[in-house]
Biopython code that builds the backbone (N, CA, C, O; Angstrom):
import numpy as np
from Bio.PDB.StructureBuilder import StructureBuilder

atoms = [
    (1, "MET", "N", (6.508, -4.315, 2.017)),
    (1, "MET", "CA", (6.038, -4.563, 0.695)),
    (1, "MET", "C", (4.584, -4.324, 0.591)),
    (1, "MET", "O", (3.777, -4.538, 1.496)),
    (2, "THR", "N", (4.260, -3.772, -0.818)),
    (2, "THR", "CA", (2.882, -3.483, -0.910)),
    (2, "THR", "C", (1.745, -4.553, -0.744)),
    (2, "THR", "O", (2.109, -5.710, -0.954)),
    (3, "VAL", "N", (0.503, -4.374, -0.421)),
    (3, "VAL", "CA", (-0.517, -5.093, -0.397)),
    (3, "VAL", "C", (-1.393, -4.369, -1.115)),
    (3, "VAL", "O", (-1.691, -3.197, -0.885)),
    (4, "ARG", "N", (-1.856, -5.117, -2.074)),
    (4, "ARG", "CA", (-3.175, -4.439, -3.163)),
    (4, "ARG", "C", (-4.046, -5.322, -2.946)),
    (4, "ARG", "O", (-3.837, -6.535, -2.897)),
    (5, "ILE", "N", (-5.422, -4.579, -2.753)),
    (5, "ILE", "CA", (-6.783, -5.426, -2.885)),
    (5, "ILE", "C", (-7.411, -4.959, -4.282)),
    (5, "ILE", "O", (-7.182, -3.821, -4.693)),
    (6, "TYR", "N", (-8.138, -5.776, -4.940)),
    (6, "TYR", "CA", (-8.841, -5.229, -5.836)),
    (6, "TYR", "C", (-10.263, -5.497, -5.202)),
    (6, "TYR", "O", (-10.754, -6.620, -5.086)),
    (7, "HIS", "N", (-10.730, -4.571, -4.891)),
    (7, "HIS", "CA", (-11.991, -4.368, -4.184)),
    (7, "HIS", "C", (-13.419, -3.948, -4.503)),
    (7, "HIS", "O", (-13.508, -3.007, -5.292)),
    (8, "ASN", "N", (-14.524, -4.454, -4.052)),
    (8, "ASN", "CA", (-15.631, -3.844, -4.750)),
    (8, "ASN", "C", (-16.053, -3.499, -3.255)),
    (8, "ASN", "O", (-16.029, -4.432, -2.452)),
    (9, "PRO", "N", (-16.448, -2.205, -2.802)),
    (9, "PRO", "CA", (-17.089, -1.914, -1.606)),
    (9, "PRO", "C", (-18.238, -2.118, -1.023)),
    (9, "PRO", "O", (-18.594, -2.004, 0.150)),
    (10, "ARG", "N", (-19.082, -2.609, -2.515)),
    (10, "ARG", "CA", (-20.471, -2.933, -2.211)),
    (10, "ARG", "C", (-20.469, -4.669, -2.070)),
    (10, "ARG", "O", (-21.476, -5.323, -2.342)),
    (11, "CYS", "N", (-19.374, -5.202, -1.673)),
    (11, "CYS", "CA", (-19.574, -6.582, -1.370)),
    (11, "CYS", "C", (-18.843, -7.046, -0.067)),
    (11, "CYS", "O", (-17.753, -6.686, 0.379)),
    (12, "SER", "N", (-19.684, -7.879, 0.381)),
    (12, "SER", "CA", (-19.524, -7.864, 2.074)),
    (12, "SER", "C", (-18.065, -8.697, 2.061)),
    (12, "SER", "O", (-17.183, -8.235, 2.785)),
    (13, "LYS", "N", (-17.790, -9.804, 1.340)),
    (13, "LYS", "CA", (-16.405, -10.427, 1.428)),
    (13, "LYS", "C", (-15.570, -9.616, 1.245)),
    (13, "LYS", "O", (-14.594, -9.635, 1.995)),
    (14, "SER", "N", (-15.658, -8.543, 0.111)),
    (14, "SER", "CA", (-14.555, -7.725, -0.152)),
    (14, "SER", "C", (-14.281, -6.887, 1.215)),
    (14, "SER", "O", (-13.199, -6.858, 1.801)),
    (15, "ARG", "N", (-15.400, -6.248, 1.587)),
    (15, "ARG", "CA", (-15.237, -5.448, 3.011)),
    (15, "ARG", "C", (-14.618, -6.165, 4.232)),
    (15, "ARG", "O", (-13.828, -5.592, 4.983)),
    (16, "GLN", "N", (-14.983, -7.346, 4.381)),
    (16, "GLN", "CA", (-14.449, -8.475, 5.497)),
    (16, "GLN", "C", (-12.725, -8.574, 5.430)),
    (16, "GLN", "O", (-11.894, -8.408, 6.323)),
    (17, "THR", "N", (-12.566, -8.907, 4.022)),
    (17, "THR", "CA", (-10.969, -9.053, 3.667)),
    (17, "THR", "C", (-10.335, -7.524, 3.931)),
    (17, "THR", "O", (-9.256, -7.445, 4.518)),
    (18, "LEU", "N", (-10.931, -6.476, 3.546)),
    (18, "LEU", "CA", (-10.213, -5.498, 3.749)),
    (18, "LEU", "C", (-10.025, -4.994, 5.082)),
    (18, "LEU", "O", (-9.117, -4.239, 5.429)),
    (19, "LYS", "N", (-11.132, -5.556, 5.959)),
    (19, "LYS", "CA", (-10.925, -5.186, 7.420)),
    (19, "LYS", "C", (-9.840, -5.984, 8.094)),
    (19, "LYS", "O", (-9.039, -5.484, 8.884)),
    (20, "LEU", "N", (-9.860, -7.422, 7.693)),
    (20, "LEU", "CA", (-8.967, -8.238, 7.994)),
    (20, "LEU", "C", (-7.178, -7.781, 7.672)),
    (20, "LEU", "O", (-6.248, -8.240, 8.335)),
    (21, "ILE", "N", (-7.037, -6.915, 6.658)),
    (21, "ILE", "CA", (-5.792, -6.492, 6.214)),
    (21, "ILE", "C", (-5.486, -5.174, 6.949)),
    (21, "ILE", "O", (-4.358, -4.717, 7.133)),
    (22, "GLU", "N", (-6.569, -4.667, 7.313)),
    (22, "GLU", "CA", (-6.254, -3.288, 8.095)),
    (22, "GLU", "C", (-6.171, -3.728, 9.439)),
    (22, "GLU", "O", (-5.385, -3.085, 10.136)),
    (23, "ASP", "N", (-6.850, -4.766, 10.042)),
    (23, "ASP", "CA", (-6.780, -4.961, 11.168)),
    (23, "ASP", "C", (-5.126, -5.766, 11.549)),
    (23, "ASP", "O", (-4.502, -5.852, 12.607)),
    (24, "ALA", "N", (-4.949, -6.061, 10.715)),
    (24, "ALA", "CA", (-3.141, -6.515, 10.632)),
    (24, "ALA", "C", (-2.174, -5.495, 10.680)),
    (24, "ALA", "O", (-0.977, -5.777, 10.626)),
    (25, "GLY", "N", (-2.622, -4.198, 10.790)),
    (25, "GLY", "CA", (-1.952, -2.996, 10.831)),
    (25, "GLY", "C", (-1.194, -2.626, 9.430)),
    (25, "GLY", "O", (-0.198, -1.905, 9.374)),
    (26, "ILE", "N", (-1.952, -3.354, 8.101)),
    (26, "ILE", "CA", (-1.448, -2.793, 6.800)),
    (26, "ILE", "C", (-2.483, -1.885, 6.320)),
    (26, "ILE", "O", (-3.686, -2.102, 6.464)),
    (27, "GLU", "N", (-1.912, -0.714, 5.662)),
    (27, "GLU", "CA", (-2.582, -0.014, 4.801)),
    (27, "GLU", "C", (-2.387, -0.389, 3.377)),
    (27, "GLU", "O", (-1.382, 0.035, 2.806)),
    (28, "PRO", "N", (-3.371, -1.257, 2.642)),
    (28, "PRO", "CA", (-3.369, -1.377, 1.513)),
    (28, "PRO", "C", (-3.522, -0.652, 0.386)),
    (28, "PRO", "O", (-4.409, 0.202, 0.397)),
    (29, "GLU", "N", (-2.784, -0.809, -0.707)),
    (29, "GLU", "CA", (-3.661, -0.185, -2.096)),
    (29, "GLU", "C", (-4.891, -0.627, -2.430)),
    (29, "GLU", "O", (-5.059, -1.839, -2.564)),
    (30, "ILE", "N", (-5.797, 0.140, -2.591)),
    (30, "ILE", "CA", (-7.103, -0.345, -2.835)),
    (30, "ILE", "C", (-7.488, 0.048, -4.143)),
    (30, "ILE", "O", (-7.451, 1.213, -4.538)),
    (31, "ILE", "N", (-7.842, -0.890, -4.785)),
    (31, "ILE", "CA", (-8.196, -0.624, -6.291)),
    (31, "ILE", "C", (-9.806, -1.063, -6.434)),
    (31, "ILE", "O", (-10.214, -2.219, -6.318)),
    (32, "ASP", "N", (-10.585, 0.047, -6.696)),
    (32, "ASP", "CA", (-12.044, -0.361, -7.040)),
    (32, "ASP", "C", (-12.015, -0.754, -8.479)),
    (32, "ASP", "O", (-12.130, 0.070, -9.387)),
    (33, "TYR", "N", (-11.891, -1.777, -8.626)),
    (33, "TYR", "CA", (-11.833, -2.522, -9.991)),
    (33, "TYR", "C", (-13.109, -2.428, -10.800)),
    (33, "TYR", "O", (-13.215, -2.894, -11.935)),
    (34, "LEU", "N", (-14.195, -1.714, -10.062)),
    (34, "LEU", "CA", (-15.451, -1.685, -11.041)),
    (34, "LEU", "C", (-15.172, -0.318, -11.927)),
    (34, "LEU", "O", (-15.547, -0.230, -13.096)),
    (35, "LYS", "N", (-14.447, 0.768, -11.214)),
    (35, "LYS", "CA", (-14.320, 2.102, -11.633)),
    (35, "LYS", "C", (-13.046, 1.924, -12.533)),
    (35, "LYS", "O", (-13.079, 2.313, -13.700)),
    (36, "SER", "N", (-11.968, 1.362, -12.021)),
    (36, "SER", "CA", (-10.624, 1.279, -12.673)),
    (36, "SER", "C", (-10.309, -0.199, -12.962)),
    (36, "SER", "O", (-9.456, -0.818, -12.326)),
    (37, "PRO", "N", (-11.107, -0.776, -14.043)),
    (37, "PRO", "CA", (-10.536, -2.358, -14.607)),
    (37, "PRO", "C", (-9.022, -2.522, -14.586)),
    (37, "PRO", "O", (-8.375, -1.572, -15.026)),
    (38, "PRO", "N", (-8.419, -3.498, -14.178)),
    (38, "PRO", "CA", (-7.436, -4.077, -14.568)),
    (38, "PRO", "C", (-7.204, -4.038, -16.150)),
    (38, "PRO", "O", (-8.184, -4.127, -16.889)),
    (39, "SER", "N", (-5.891, -3.903, -16.687)),
    (39, "SER", "CA", (-5.754, -3.917, -18.178)),
    (39, "SER", "C", (-5.663, -5.327, -18.254)),
    (39, "SER", "O", (-5.451, -6.025, -17.262)),
    (40, "VAL", "N", (-5.819, -5.779, -19.424)),
    (40, "VAL", "CA", (-5.548, -7.314, -19.866)),
    (40, "VAL", "C", (-4.128, -7.917, -19.617)),
    (40, "VAL", "O", (-3.895, -9.110, -19.421)),
    (41, "GLU", "N", (-3.205, -6.888, -19.659)),
    (41, "GLU", "CA", (-1.787, -7.148, -18.997)),
    (41, "GLU", "C", (-1.787, -7.591, -17.532)),
    (41, "GLU", "O", (-1.328, -8.654, -17.114)),
    (42, "GLU", "N", (-2.350, -6.655, -16.836)),
    (42, "GLU", "CA", (-2.513, -6.919, -15.231)),
    (42, "GLU", "C", (-3.226, -7.950, -14.997)),
    (42, "GLU", "O", (-2.754, -8.699, -14.141)),
    (43, "LEU", "N", (-4.615, -8.384, -15.652)),
    (43, "LEU", "CA", (-5.367, -9.528, -15.408)),
    (43, "LEU", "C", (-4.357, -10.807, -15.670)),
    (43, "LEU", "O", (-4.287, -11.759, -14.893)),
    (44, "GLU", "N", (-3.764, -10.712, -16.601)),
    (44, "GLU", "CA", (-2.772, -11.711, -17.103)),
    (44, "GLU", "C", (-1.659, -12.237, -15.669)),
    (44, "GLU", "O", (-1.266, -13.344, -15.301)),
    (45, "GLN", "N", (-1.491, -11.180, -15.282)),
    (45, "GLN", "CA", (-0.379, -11.158, -14.073)),
    (45, "GLN", "C", (-0.950, -11.720, -12.750)),
    (45, "GLN", "O", (-0.329, -12.393, -11.928)),
    (46, "ILE", "N", (-2.354, -11.290, -12.683)),
    (46, "ILE", "CA", (-3.234, -11.515, -11.545)),
    (46, "ILE", "C", (-3.612, -13.509, -11.732)),
    (46, "ILE", "O", (-3.520, -14.350, -10.838)),
    (47, "VAL", "N", (-3.925, -13.672, -12.832)),
    (47, "VAL", "CA", (-4.455, -14.720, -12.976)),
    (47, "VAL", "C", (-3.248, -16.126, -12.707)),
    (47, "VAL", "O", (-3.452, -17.255, -12.261)),
    (48, "SER", "N", (-2.053, -15.502, -13.166)),
    (48, "SER", "CA", (-0.737, -16.178, -13.068)),
    (48, "SER", "C", (-0.279, -16.321, -11.617)),
    (48, "SER", "O", (0.257, -17.309, -11.114)),
    (49, "LYS", "N", (-0.579, -15.181, -11.044)),
    (49, "LYS", "CA", (-0.129, -15.460, -9.417)),
    (49, "LYS", "C", (-1.238, -15.889, -8.539)),
    (49, "LYS", "O", (-1.050, -16.160, -7.353)),
    (50, "LEU", "N", (-2.505, -15.960, -9.171)),
    (50, "LEU", "CA", (-3.437, -16.795, -8.549)),
    (50, "LEU", "C", (-3.469, -18.396, -8.949)),
    (50, "LEU", "O", (-4.275, -19.184, -8.454)),
    (51, "LYS", "N", (-2.488, -18.743, -9.901)),
    (51, "LYS", "CA", (-2.436, -19.955, -10.513)),
    (51, "LYS", "C", (-3.704, -20.524, -10.870)),
    (51, "LYS", "O", (-4.067, -21.634, -10.480)),
    (52, "LEU", "N", (-4.545, -19.584, -11.794)),
    (52, "LEU", "CA", (-5.855, -19.856, -12.441)),
    (52, "LEU", "C", (-5.766, -19.688, -13.882)),
    (52, "LEU", "O", (-4.854, -19.164, -14.522)),
    (53, "GLU", "N", (-6.937, -20.252, -14.333)),
    (53, "GLU", "CA", (-7.161, -19.920, -15.657)),
    (53, "GLU", "C", (-8.131, -18.723, -15.612)),
    (53, "GLU", "O", (-8.868, -18.535, -14.644)),
    (54, "PRO", "N", (-8.103, -17.938, -16.672)),
    (54, "PRO", "CA", (-8.928, -16.511, -16.680)),
    (54, "PRO", "C", (-10.599, -16.859, -16.369)),
    (54, "PRO", "O", (-11.366, -16.247, -15.625)),
    (55, "GLN", "N", (-10.865, -18.082, -17.230)),
    (55, "GLN", "CA", (-12.253, -18.325, -16.876)),
    (55, "GLN", "C", (-12.571, -18.958, -15.378)),
    (55, "GLN", "O", (-13.719, -19.049, -14.943)),
    (56, "GLU", "N", (-11.551, -19.327, -14.749)),
    (56, "GLU", "CA", (-11.664, -19.678, -13.304)),
    (56, "GLU", "C", (-11.904, -18.386, -12.498)),
    (56, "GLU", "O", (-12.300, -18.644, -11.362)),
    (57, "LEU", "N", (-11.810, -17.406, -12.691)),
    (57, "LEU", "CA", (-11.821, -16.185, -12.229)),
    (57, "LEU", "C", (-13.196, -15.435, -12.408)),
    (57, "LEU", "O", (-13.434, -14.380, -11.820)),
    (58, "MET", "N", (-13.992, -15.988, -13.172)),
    (58, "MET", "CA", (-14.983, -15.451, -13.636)),
    (58, "MET", "C", (-16.565, -15.852, -12.683)),
    (58, "MET", "O", (-17.068, -16.961, -12.502)),
    (59, "ARG", "N", (-17.059, -14.451, -12.194)),
    (59, "ARG", "CA", (-18.417, -14.999, -11.627)),
    (59, "ARG", "C", (-19.359, -15.521, -12.252)),
    (59, "ARG", "O", (-20.007, -14.748, -12.957)),
    (60, "LYS", "N", (-19.745, -16.872, -12.229)),
    (60, "LYS", "CA", (-20.668, -17.494, -13.126)),
    (60, "LYS", "C", (-22.245, -17.192, -12.638)),
    (60, "LYS", "O", (-23.195, -17.614, -13.298)),
    (61, "GLY", "N", (-22.393, -16.519, -11.572)),
    (61, "GLY", "CA", (-23.468, -16.002, -11.169)),
    (61, "GLY", "C", (-23.999, -14.739, -11.635)),
    (61, "GLY", "O", (-25.180, -14.399, -11.556)),
    (62, "GLU", "N", (-23.200, -14.174, -12.048)),
    (62, "GLU", "CA", (-23.128, -12.539, -12.596)),
    (62, "GLU", "C", (-24.274, -12.684, -13.967)),
    (62, "GLU", "O", (-24.063, -13.534, -14.832)),
    (63, "ALA", "N", (-25.334, -11.874, -14.032)),
    (63, "ALA", "CA", (-26.179, -11.569, -15.260)),
    (63, "ALA", "C", (-25.597, -11.938, -16.445)),
    (63, "ALA", "O", (-25.981, -12.755, -17.283)),
    (64, "ILE", "N", (-24.314, -11.016, -16.405)),
    (64, "ILE", "CA", (-23.561, -10.777, -17.599)),
    (64, "ILE", "C", (-22.987, -11.814, -18.348)),
    (64, "ILE", "O", (-22.855, -11.862, -19.571)),
    (65, "TYR", "N", (-22.559, -12.884, -17.253)),
    (65, "TYR", "CA", (-22.165, -14.352, -17.586)),
    (65, "TYR", "C", (-22.922, -15.060, -18.355)),
    (65, "TYR", "O", (-22.548, -15.721, -19.324)),
    (66, "LYS", "N", (-24.264, -14.914, -17.851)),
    (66, "LYS", "CA", (-25.378, -15.918, -18.362)),
    (66, "LYS", "C", (-25.916, -14.969, -19.882)),
    (66, "LYS", "O", (-26.329, -15.619, -20.842)),
    (67, "GLU", "N", (-25.860, -13.599, -19.948)),
    (67, "GLU", "CA", (-26.251, -12.851, -21.230)),
    (67, "GLU", "C", (-25.440, -13.402, -22.403)),
    (67, "GLU", "O", (-25.936, -13.740, -23.478)),
    (68, "LEU", "N", (-23.916, -13.467, -22.033)),
    (68, "LEU", "CA", (-22.841, -13.657, -23.013)),
    (68, "LEU", "C", (-22.871, -15.080, -23.254)),
    (68, "LEU", "O", (-21.969, -15.515, -23.970)),
    (69, "GLY", "N", (-23.741, -15.912, -22.794)),
    (69, "GLY", "CA", (-23.404, -17.251, -22.795)),
    (69, "GLY", "C", (-22.125, -17.935, -22.595)),
    (69, "GLY", "O", (-21.740, -18.879, -23.286)),
    (70, "LEU", "N", (-21.474, -17.403, -21.598)),
    (70, "LEU", "CA", (-20.202, -18.057, -21.451)),
    (70, "LEU", "C", (-19.917, -19.307, -20.980)),
    (70, "LEU", "O", (-18.870, -19.934, -21.148)),
    (71, "ALA", "N", (-21.089, -19.706, -20.267)),
    (71, "ALA", "CA", (-20.833, -21.274, -19.938)),
    (71, "ALA", "C", (-20.835, -22.225, -21.307)),
    (71, "ALA", "O", (-20.374, -23.365, -21.244)),
    (72, "GLU", "N", (-21.360, -21.710, -22.504)),
    (72, "GLU", "CA", (-21.232, -22.717, -23.494)),
    (72, "GLU", "C", (-20.406, -22.297, -24.397)),
    (72, "GLU", "O", (-20.421, -23.034, -25.383)),
    (73, "ARG", "N", (-19.397, -21.061, -24.512)),
    (73, "ARG", "CA", (-18.415, -20.965, -25.208)),
    (73, "ARG", "C", (-16.993, -21.304, -24.910)),
    (73, "ARG", "O", (-16.588, -20.808, -23.859)),
    (74, "ASP", "N", (-16.263, -21.919, -25.476)),
    (74, "ASP", "CA", (-14.965, -22.261, -25.491)),
    (74, "ASP", "C", (-13.698, -20.966, -25.865)),
    (74, "ASP", "O", (-13.049, -20.677, -26.870)),
    (75, "LEU", "N", (-13.778, -20.499, -24.647)),
    (75, "LEU", "CA", (-12.969, -19.055, -24.841)),
    (75, "LEU", "C", (-11.456, -19.317, -24.976)),
    (75, "LEU", "O", (-11.016, -20.249, -24.302)),
    (76, "SER", "N", (-10.736, -18.738, -25.625)),
    (76, "SER", "CA", (-9.312, -18.606, -25.633)),
    (76, "SER", "C", (-8.785, -17.878, -24.321)),
    (76, "SER", "O", (-9.513, -17.060, -23.760)),
    (77, "ARG", "N", (-7.407, -18.203, -23.791)),
    (77, "ARG", "CA", (-7.043, -17.358, -22.829)),
    (77, "ARG", "C", (-7.290, -15.947, -22.691)),
    (77, "ARG", "O", (-7.899, -15.425, -21.757)),
    (78, "GLN", "N", (-6.586, -15.145, -24.051)),
    (78, "GLN", "CA", (-6.737, -14.050, -24.435)),
    (78, "GLN", "C", (-8.185, -13.572, -24.500)),
    (78, "GLN", "O", (-8.561, -12.591, -23.858)),
    (79, "GLU", "N", (-8.913, -14.220, -25.217)),
    (79, "GLU", "CA", (-10.587, -13.919, -25.135)),
    (79, "GLU", "C", (-11.285, -13.600, -23.756)),
    (79, "GLU", "O", (-12.039, -12.649, -23.553)),
    (80, "ALA", "N", (-10.864, -14.655, -22.758)),
    (80, "ALA", "CA", (-11.303, -14.760, -21.737)),
    (80, "ALA", "C", (-10.529, -13.522, -20.718)),
    (80, "ALA", "O", (-11.152, -13.219, -19.700)),
    (81, "LEU", "N", (-9.618, -13.039, -20.898)),
    (81, "LEU", "CA", (-8.818, -12.071, -20.210)),
    (81, "LEU", "C", (-9.501, -10.561, -20.658)),
    (81, "LEU", "O", (-9.811, -9.632, -19.913)),
    (82, "GLN", "N", (-9.600, -10.642, -21.881)),
    (82, "GLN", "CA", (-10.650, -9.481, -22.551)),
    (82, "GLN", "C", (-11.766, -8.986, -21.863)),
    (82, "GLN", "O", (-12.032, -7.862, -21.439)),
    (83, "LEU", "N", (-12.411, -10.138, -21.838)),
    (83, "LEU", "CA", (-13.973, -10.220, -21.414)),
    (83, "LEU", "C", (-13.947, -9.880, -19.833)),
    (83, "LEU", "O", (-14.855, -9.159, -19.420)),
    (84, "LEU", "N", (-13.056, -10.306, -18.994)),
    (84, "LEU", "CA", (-12.785, -9.860, -17.560)),
    (84, "LEU", "C", (-12.289, -8.307, -17.900)),
    (84, "LEU", "O", (-13.094, -7.501, -17.433)),
    (85, "HIS", "N", (-11.512, -7.869, -18.381)),
    (85, "HIS", "CA", (-11.316, -6.297, -18.844)),
    (85, "HIS", "C", (-12.665, -5.494, -19.129)),
    (85, "HIS", "O", (-13.144, -4.624, -18.403)),
    (86, "ASP", "N", (-13.108, -5.903, -20.176)),
    (86, "ASP", "CA", (-14.380, -5.567, -20.635)),
    (86, "ASP", "C", (-15.905, -5.295, -19.695)),
    (86, "ASP", "O", (-16.755, -4.405, -19.738)),
    (87, "TYR", "N", (-15.744, -6.515, -18.879)),
    (87, "TYR", "CA", (-16.891, -6.541, -18.327)),
    (87, "TYR", "C", (-16.310, -6.988, -16.678)),
    (87, "TYR", "O", (-16.300, -8.152, -16.277)),
    (88, "PRO", "N", (-15.841, -5.782, -15.856)),
    (88, "PRO", "CA", (-14.964, -6.342, -14.699)),
    (88, "PRO", "C", (-16.248, -6.835, -13.633)),
    (88, "PRO", "O", (-15.942, -7.479, -12.630)),
    (89, "LYS", "N", (-17.231, -6.604, -13.820)),
    (89, "LYS", "CA", (-18.307, -7.273, -12.990)),
    (89, "LYS", "C", (-18.090, -8.894, -12.728)),
    (89, "LYS", "O", (-18.318, -9.481, -11.670)),
    (90, "LEU", "N", (-17.566, -9.499, -14.025)),
    (90, "LEU", "CA", (-17.248, -10.792, -14.135)),
    (90, "LEU", "C", (-16.060, -11.222, -12.937)),
    (90, "LEU", "O", (-16.098, -12.312, -12.367)),
    (91, "ILE", "N", (-15.195, -10.361, -12.711)),
    (91, "ILE", "CA", (-14.052, -10.495, -11.846)),
    (91, "ILE", "C", (-14.548, -10.911, -10.315)),
    (91, "ILE", "O", (-15.084, -10.239, -9.434)),
    (92, "GLU", "N", (-14.111, -12.414, -10.376)),
    (92, "GLU", "CA", (-14.190, -12.789, -8.775)),
    (92, "GLU", "C", (-13.563, -12.161, -7.816)),
    (92, "GLU", "O", (-12.351, -12.022, -7.980)),
    (93, "ARG", "N", (-14.145, -11.640, -6.631)),
    (93, "ARG", "CA", (-13.630, -10.611, -5.731)),
    (93, "ARG", "C", (-13.532, -11.400, -4.390)),
    (93, "ARG", "O", (-13.870, -12.550, -4.108)),
    (94, "PRO", "N", (-12.870, -10.250, -3.544)),
    (94, "PRO", "CA", (-11.594, -9.600, -3.695)),
    (94, "PRO", "C", (-10.420, -10.453, -4.159)),
    (94, "PRO", "O", (-10.328, -11.675, -4.049)),
    (95, "ILE", "N", (-9.516, -9.591, -4.708)),
    (95, "ILE", "CA", (-8.375, -10.462, -5.071)),
    (95, "ILE", "C", (-7.059, -9.686, -4.252)),
    (95, "ILE", "O", (-6.800, -8.505, -4.486)),
    (96, "VAL", "N", (-6.333, -10.441, -3.345)),
    (96, "VAL", "CA", (-5.369, -9.183, -2.691)),
    (96, "VAL", "C", (-3.915, -10.051, -3.424)),
    (96, "VAL", "O", (-3.817, -11.243, -3.715)),
    (97, "MET", "N", (-3.139, -9.198, -3.536)),
    (97, "MET", "CA", (-1.785, -9.282, -4.091)),
    (97, "MET", "C", (-0.449, -8.829, -3.129)),
    (97, "MET", "O", (-0.355, -7.660, -2.752)),
    (98, "LYS", "N", (0.311, -9.584, -2.856)),
    (98, "LYS", "CA", (1.569, -9.036, -2.267)),
    (98, "LYS", "C", (2.807, -9.780, -3.009)),
    (98, "LYS", "O", (3.013, -10.994, -3.024)),
    (99, "GLY", "N", (3.488, -8.885, -3.547)),
    (99, "GLY", "CA", (4.814, -9.279, -4.223)),
    (99, "GLY", "C", (4.503, -10.464, -5.187)),
    (99, "GLY", "O", (3.471, -10.204, -5.805)),
    (100, "ALA", "N", (4.924, -11.437, -5.468)),
    (100, "ALA", "CA", (4.871, -12.388, -6.512)),
    (100, "ALA", "C", (3.742, -13.473, -5.982)),
    (100, "ALA", "O", (3.611, -14.542, -6.579)),
    (101, "ARG", "N", (2.932, -13.145, -4.830)),
    (101, "ARG", "CA", (1.941, -14.048, -4.338)),
    (101, "ARG", "C", (0.429, -13.357, -4.690)),
    (101, "ARG", "O", (0.331, -12.132, -4.761)),
    (102, "ALA", "N", (-0.354, -13.950, -4.834)),
    (102, "ALA", "CA", (-2.038, -13.479, -4.819)),
    (102, "ALA", "C", (-3.026, -14.593, -3.931)),
    (102, "ALA", "O", (-2.694, -15.774, -3.826)),
    (103, "VAL", "N", (-3.989, -14.172, -3.456)),
    (103, "VAL", "CA", (-4.990, -15.091, -2.759)),
    (103, "VAL", "C", (-6.512, -14.363, -3.298)),
    (103, "VAL", "O", (-6.711, -13.149, -3.343)),
    (104, "LEU", "N", (-7.261, -15.174, -3.589)),
    (104, "LEU", "CA", (-8.858, -14.652, -3.815)),
    (104, "LEU", "C", (-9.338, -15.044, -2.222)),
    (104, "LEU", "O", (-9.336, -16.155, -1.691)),
    (105, "GLY", "N", (-9.760, -13.689, -1.640)),
    (105, "GLY", "CA", (-10.631, -13.669, -0.530)),
    (105, "GLY", "C", (-11.895, -14.268, -0.197)),
    (105, "GLY", "O", (-12.712, -13.806, 0.600)),
    (106, "ARG", "N", (-12.011, -15.451, -0.942)),
    (106, "ARG", "CA", (-13.116, -16.147, -0.700)),
    (106, "ARG", "C", (-12.679, -17.565, 0.056)),
    (106, "ARG", "O", (-12.080, -18.448, -0.558)),
    (107, "PRO", "N", (-12.955, -17.653, 1.111)),
    (107, "PRO", "CA", (-13.374, -16.934, 2.193)),
    (107, "PRO", "C", (-12.420, -16.068, 2.674)),
    (107, "PRO", "O", (-11.274, -16.516, 2.671)),
    (108, "PRO", "N", (-12.617, -14.679, 3.187)),
    (108, "PRO", "CA", (-11.552, -13.521, 3.680)),
    (108, "PRO", "C", (-10.737, -14.085, 4.356)),
    (108, "PRO", "O", (-9.716, -13.401, 4.435)),
    (109, "GLU", "N", (-10.653, -15.312, 5.069)),
    (109, "GLU", "CA", (-9.440, -16.022, 5.833)),
    (109, "GLU", "C", (-8.350, -16.133, 5.102)),
    (109, "GLU", "O", (-7.230, -15.953, 5.582)),
    (110, "ASN", "N", (-8.582, -16.469, 3.749)),
    (110, "ASN", "CA", (-7.461, -16.789, 2.711)),
    (110, "ASN", "C", (-6.466, -15.778, 2.720)),
    (110, "ASN", "O", (-5.303, -16.111, 2.490)),
    (111, "VAL", "N", (-6.826, -14.269, 3.013)),
    (111, "VAL", "CA", (-5.922, -13.442, 2.974)),
    (111, "VAL", "C", (-4.690, -13.477, 3.910)),
    (111, "VAL", "O", (-3.706, -12.779, 3.665)),
    (112, "SER", "N", (-4.751, -14.263, 4.943)),
    (112, "SER", "CA", (-3.761, -14.803, 6.300)),
    (112, "SER", "C", (-2.736, -15.466, 5.755)),
    (112, "SER", "O", (-1.692, -15.534, 6.404)),
    (113, "LYS", "N", (-2.811, -15.995, 4.649)),
    (113, "LYS", "CA", (-1.800, -16.656, 4.011)),
    (113, "LYS", "C", (-0.774, -15.530, 3.535)),
    (113, "LYS", "O", (0.330, -15.886, 3.122)),
    (114, "LEU", "N", (-1.097, -14.251, 3.580)),
    (114, "LEU", "CA", (-0.327, -13.316, 2.790)),
    (114, "LEU", "C", (0.487, -12.384, 3.617)),
    (114, "LEU", "O", (1.602, -11.946, 3.333)),
    (115, "LEU", "N", (-0.241, -12.138, 4.704)),
    (115, "LEU", "CA", (-0.165, -11.341, 5.731)),
    (115, "LEU", "C", (0.992, -11.539, 6.783)),
    (115, "LEU", "O", (1.074, -10.792, 7.758)),
]
sb = StructureBuilder()
sb.init_structure("model")
sb.init_model(0)
sb.init_chain("A")
sb.init_seg("    ")
for serial, (resi, resn, name, xyz) in enumerate(atoms, 1):
    if name == "N":
        sb.init_residue(resn, " ", resi, " ")
    sb.init_atom(name, np.array(xyz, "f"), 0.0, 1.0, " ", f" {name:<3s}", serial, name[0])
structure = sb.get_structure()
């Protein structure tokens, strides 16, 4: 079964998570989500597998989060998914998926639940 990681190579937690996967002898499908943002439909699948609401997947410390005033906005699910697609820097990382399951690699050790 394929292991997929939504990865940001500039993020230390993302690099640590990728290393844990590779150290387990798994060659994952690596998606640099900043270069190839997931579609709204893919994001819907991701948040469903993570059992999160789209807003819970947003990085609240990102400048764009503050610039868009997202803390003060009451977003619909669809609006939040669209924002995650339009501004992939908002997506919390890394996300690791395997089959019908997904985990957020914060901390990186969370990925061991899937391996």
